[in-house]
N, C-alpha and C positions, 0 to 999 in steps of 0.2 A: 300375190295370188289373186285369180280371177274370180270374179264373183257376177254371177247372174244380173242381180237388179233389173229384171223383167227384160233385159237385154236378148235380142233375138241369137240363135244359135249361129248364125253367119257373121252378126257381128263380132261376136266373142272369138270365133275360130280365125276369123280374119286380121284380129287384132294381134293374137297369140302368134300367128304364121309371121307378120311383119315385123315383130319385137322380139322373134325368139334369139336371132342370130347376135343381137346386141345385148343381149341379156348378160350379166356377169353371176348374178347369183339366182338361184331358186328355179333353175330350169328343172332339174326333176319334179319340183313341186308341180309345174305348170303341166308337166307329160302325165305326171299322175292324175291330175285334176281332167285332163282332155281324156285319159284313157277312161275314167271313172266315169264321165259323164257322155261321153260319145261312144265307148267301144264296149265295155266290158258288160255282157249280158243283154247287150242292146240288139234290136231287130226293127231296121235295118241299120246297120252302121255307118256310119258318117264316114263318106269319102273323104273330106276334106281333114278330118282329125287322123285318119290312117295316113294322109299324104304328110301332114305335119311331122308325124310318127317317124316314117319314113325319111324324110330329110332333116331329123334330128339324130339319126344314126352315128355320123360322124362327130358329132358333139358331147352326145348323152347317149351312148350304146346301151347301157345297162337297163335305163329307165325308157329309153324307146322300145327297146324289145318286150323288158317286163311290163311294162303299162299299157301297151298297144301291140306292136306286130305281133306277139304271140296270139295273142286272142283274136286274130281277125279271121273271120270265119272262111271267106273265099281269098286266098290270097294269091295275088297276080303271078303272072311270071317274073317278072321286075322284084316283086317281094320275095318269093321264094329263091332267087339269084341271091341276093341281099343276103338273107338269112343262111343261105349255103355257106356264102363267103364268111360270116361272122364263126358259124360252126367250125369252117376249116382253121382260124385263127384259135380255136382251142376256148372261145368264149362263149357262154350263154348256151351251151349245148343242150343242157338239161331243159332249160324252159324253151326252147325251140322244139326240141322234139315233143315235148309235152303238147306245144300248141297247134301241133302239125295236125294231130288227127288222121283224118281221111287221105291229107294232102302228102302223106310221106312217100309215095311212089313218085310223086310230082318234083319231088325235090332232089330225087338221085340224078337225074341228068347233069344237075348241075355241081353235084361233087364228084362225078365221075372222072372229069378232067383234073382235079386236084388228084386223086388217087391212081391216076396215070403217069402223072407227072413224076420225072425220074427225081426231081428234087423234094 
């Protein structure tokens, strides 16, 4: 578990980013901690924390979406595309929809190709 112990945000996030892929346990706890301290209800939201959540999707999809990506206020096009891919796999649809807010219309262009595909 990460503990602040007076350490600057940059050091904490850098350590989490560098060690995340090598972790074998507690990835979900790290993502929840980062989400709680740097994203949920924060203004401004920390861009490095958003990047960690984005990069964590292949390893811990549920916690990356639930604890971080769904609560990002201004989702980038890359983030919207990733969220559309996750939805079209039938995962986390409710949480992603809940977190879209005013950006629902911006997600549609990323879902349209799936709807038009014959497969």
